[in-house]
Backbone as JSON Lines, residues from 0, in Angstrom:
{"i":0,"aa":"M","n":[38.59,69.39,202.53],"ca":[38.08,70.35,201.64],"c":[38.92,70.67,200.45]}
{"i":1,"aa":"G","n":[38.49,70.61,199.29],"ca":[39.39,70.88,198.09],"c":[39.51,72.36,197.67]}
{"i":2,"aa":"R","n":[40.61,72.56,197.04],"ca":[40.98,73.91,196.66],"c":[40.14,74.36,195.53]}
{"i":3,"aa":"G","n":[39.94,75.66,195.38],"ca":[39.14,76.13,194.2],"c":[40.04,76.24,193.0]}
{"i":4,"aa":"L","n":[39.54,76.73,192.0],"ca":[40.14,76.78,190.76],"c":[41.2,77.85,190.8]}
{"i":5,"aa":"P","n":[42.27,77.92,190.0],"ca":[43.39,78.87,190.17],"c":[42.79,80.2,189.54]}
{"i":6,"aa":"A","n":[43.46,81.35,189.89],"ca":[43.06,82.64,189.47],"c":[42.99,82.84,187.99]}
{"i":7,"aa":"H","n":[43.83,82.21,187.28],"ca":[43.83,82.62,185.77],"c":[42.48,81.87,185.21]}
{"i":8,"aa":"V","n":[41.98,80.85,185.7],"ca":[40.67,80.36,185.23],"c":[39.58,81.42,185.35]}
{"i":9,"aa":"H","n":[39.45,82.02,186.39],"ca":[38.51,83.08,186.8],"c":[38.75,84.33,185.82]}
{"i":10,"aa":"A","n":[40.25,84.63,185.63],"ca":[40.41,85.63,184.79],"c":[40.17,85.4,183.38]}
{"i":11,"aa":"E","n":[40.12,84.24,182.85],"ca":[39.69,83.87,181.6],"c":[38.03,84.12,181.3]}
{"i":12,"aa":"A","n":[37.38,83.6,182.4],"ca":[35.92,83.89,182.54],"c":[35.52,85.27,182.43]}
{"i":13,"aa":"V","n":[36.34,85.94,183.31],"ca":[36.1,87.45,183.39],"c":[36.31,88.17,182.07]}
{"i":14,"aa":"L","n":[37.42,88.0,181.52],"ca":[37.8,88.55,180.35],"c":[36.92,88.24,179.08]}
{"i":15,"aa":"K","n":[36.38,87.04,179.08],"ca":[35.42,86.61,178.01],"c":[34.07,87.4,178.31]}
{"i":16,"aa":"A","n":[33.53,87.55,179.34],"ca":[32.41,88.28,179.75],"c":[32.56,89.81,179.53]}
{"i":17,"aa":"L","n":[33.72,90.33,179.8],"ca":[33.81,91.77,179.65],"c":[34.03,92.04,178.12]}
{"i":18,"aa":"L","n":[34.6,91.21,177.35],"ca":[34.82,91.46,175.83],"c":[33.31,91.3,175.3]}
{"i":19,"aa":"E","n":[32.44,90.42,175.73],"ca":[31.23,90.4,175.23],"c":[30.29,91.49,175.54]}
{"i":20,"aa":"A","n":[30.68,92.16,176.63],"ca":[29.88,93.32,176.98],"c":[30.4,94.69,176.51]}
{"i":21,"aa":"C","n":[31.46,94.65,175.89],"ca":[32.08,95.95,175.49],"c":[31.21,96.73,174.61]}
{"i":22,"aa":"P","n":[31.04,98.08,174.6],"ca":[31.91,98.94,175.57],"c":[31.2,99.29,176.8]}
{"i":23,"aa":"S","n":[30.01,98.7,176.91],"ca":[29.15,99.24,178.08],"c":[29.78,98.76,179.55]}
{"i":24,"aa":"G","n":[30.41,97.6,179.43],"ca":[30.83,97.09,180.64],"c":[29.78,96.42,181.38]}
{"i":25,"aa":"L","n":[30.15,95.71,182.64],"ca":[29.17,95.06,183.35],"c":[29.26,95.61,184.9]}
{"i":26,"aa":"T","n":[28.14,95.4,185.6],"ca":[28.31,95.66,186.95],"c":[28.83,94.31,187.56]}
{"i":27,"aa":"I","n":[29.29,94.34,188.78],"ca":[29.86,93.13,189.41],"c":[28.92,92.04,189.53]}
{"i":28,"aa":"T","n":[27.57,92.41,189.85],"ca":[26.59,91.51,189.76],"c":[26.33,90.7,188.39]}
{"i":29,"aa":"Q","n":[26.36,91.64,187.33],"ca":[26.28,90.96,186.01],"c":[27.36,90.16,185.58]}
{"i":30,"aa":"L","n":[28.55,90.68,186.07],"ca":[29.77,89.81,185.69],"c":[29.78,88.51,186.48]}
{"i":31,"aa":"M","n":[29.29,88.36,187.76],"ca":[29.1,87.18,188.52],"c":[28.14,86.25,187.86]}
{"i":32,"aa":"A","n":[26.98,86.84,187.24],"ca":[26.13,85.96,186.58],"c":[26.61,85.39,185.33]}
{"i":33,"aa":"A","n":[27.3,86.29,184.56],"ca":[27.87,85.87,183.19],"c":[28.92,84.82,183.4]}
{"i":34,"aa":"T","n":[29.68,84.71,184.5],"ca":[30.78,83.9,184.61],"c":[30.46,82.86,185.61]}
{"i":35,"aa":"E","n":[29.27,82.81,186.24],"ca":[29.02,81.83,187.36],"c":[29.99,81.82,188.48]}
{"i":36,"aa":"C","n":[30.76,82.93,188.68],"ca":[31.76,83.07,189.8],"c":[31.12,83.86,190.79]}
{"i":37,"aa":"T","n":[31.72,83.56,192.01],"ca":[31.36,84.31,193.25],"c":[31.9,85.66,193.27]}
{"i":38,"aa":"R","n":[31.54,86.52,193.95],"ca":[32.1,87.94,194.1],"c":[33.53,87.92,194.25]}
{"i":39,"aa":"A","n":[34.0,87.06,195.13],"ca":[35.59,86.94,195.43],"c":[36.14,86.48,194.22]}
{"i":40,"aa":"Q","n":[35.61,85.49,193.47],"ca":[36.25,84.78,192.27],"c":[36.33,85.91,191.05]}
{"i":41,"aa":"A","n":[35.26,86.73,191.0],"ca":[35.24,87.78,190.0],"c":[36.31,88.72,190.25]}
{"i":42,"aa":"Y","n":[36.43,89.27,191.48],"ca":[37.5,90.12,191.79],"c":[38.85,89.58,191.77]}
{"i":43,"aa":"T","n":[38.95,88.31,191.96],"ca":[40.23,87.6,191.86],"c":[40.58,87.68,190.28]}
{"i":44,"aa":"G","n":[39.69,87.25,189.54],"ca":[39.86,87.25,188.18],"c":[40.29,88.68,187.56]}
{"i":45,"aa":"I","n":[39.56,89.66,188.0],"ca":[39.9,90.99,187.57],"c":[41.28,91.53,187.92]}
{"i":46,"aa":"A","n":[41.68,91.01,189.26],"ca":[43.03,91.33,189.57],"c":[44.08,90.56,188.82]}
{"i":47,"aa":"N","n":[43.94,89.19,188.39],"ca":[44.75,88.43,187.61],"c":[44.84,89.22,186.28]}
{"i":48,"aa":"L","n":[43.85,89.59,185.68],"ca":[43.71,90.2,184.44],"c":[44.73,91.5,184.46]}
{"i":49,"aa":"R","n":[44.6,92.29,185.51],"ca":[45.28,93.57,185.74],"c":[46.83,93.2,185.54]}
{"i":50,"aa":"K","n":[47.28,92.07,186.33],"ca":[48.66,91.66,186.3],"c":[49.07,91.34,184.96]}
{"i":51,"aa":"I","n":[48.33,90.52,184.25],"ca":[48.52,90.01,182.97],"c":[48.68,91.31,181.87]}
{"i":52,"aa":"A","n":[47.73,92.21,182.05],"ca":[47.79,93.42,181.21],"c":[49.09,94.32,181.37]}
{"i":53,"aa":"A","n":[49.38,94.43,182.68],"ca":[50.48,95.07,183.01],"c":[51.86,94.53,182.55]}
{"i":54,"aa":"A","n":[51.96,93.24,182.8],"ca":[53.13,92.65,182.21],"c":[53.23,92.57,180.75]}
{"i":55,"aa":"R","n":[52.12,92.64,179.91],"ca":[52.24,92.51,178.47],"c":[52.18,94.04,177.97]}
{"i":56,"aa":"G","n":[52.0,94.98,178.65],"ca":[51.94,96.47,178.22],"c":[50.61,96.67,177.59]}
{"i":57,"aa":"L","n":[49.6,95.92,178.01],"ca":[48.36,96.15,177.44],"c":[47.45,97.23,178.13]}
{"i":58,"aa":"P","n":[46.45,97.66,177.53],"ca":[45.62,98.78,178.35],"c":[45.06,98.26,179.67]}
{"i":59,"aa":"P","n":[44.96,99.05,180.53],"ca":[44.4,98.67,182.08],"c":[42.98,98.02,181.91]}
{"i":60,"aa":"V","n":[42.78,97.08,182.88],"ca":[41.37,96.61,182.9],"c":[40.63,97.4,183.88]}
{"i":61,"aa":"P","n":[39.47,97.89,183.48],"ca":[38.68,98.83,184.21],"c":[37.96,97.97,185.37]}
{"i":62,"aa":"N","n":[37.71,98.67,186.38],"ca":[36.9,98.13,187.46],"c":[35.47,97.73,186.98]}
{"i":63,"aa":"A","n":[34.87,96.81,187.53],"ca":[33.5,96.39,187.23],"c":[32.75,97.39,187.99]}
{"i":64,"aa":"R","n":[31.57,97.84,187.24],"ca":[30.61,98.86,187.66],"c":[29.93,98.28,189.02]}
{"i":65,"aa":"R","n":[29.6,99.03,190.04],"ca":[28.96,98.73,191.32],"c":[27.56,98.7,190.89]}
């Protein structure tokens, strides 16, 4: 069985979808549809974006709405 895509790939897809939806944000289901990611991949992407934002001193990434 092959490995999935690295977290930064999911993070890029999540960031693109969130930027397009600003300022209203997305529910996790909408985020999954916009990125064609699974729920786990979407959350992995959000977690990776949070790490990048913290390291670069950028504003925090909000949670996806439920």
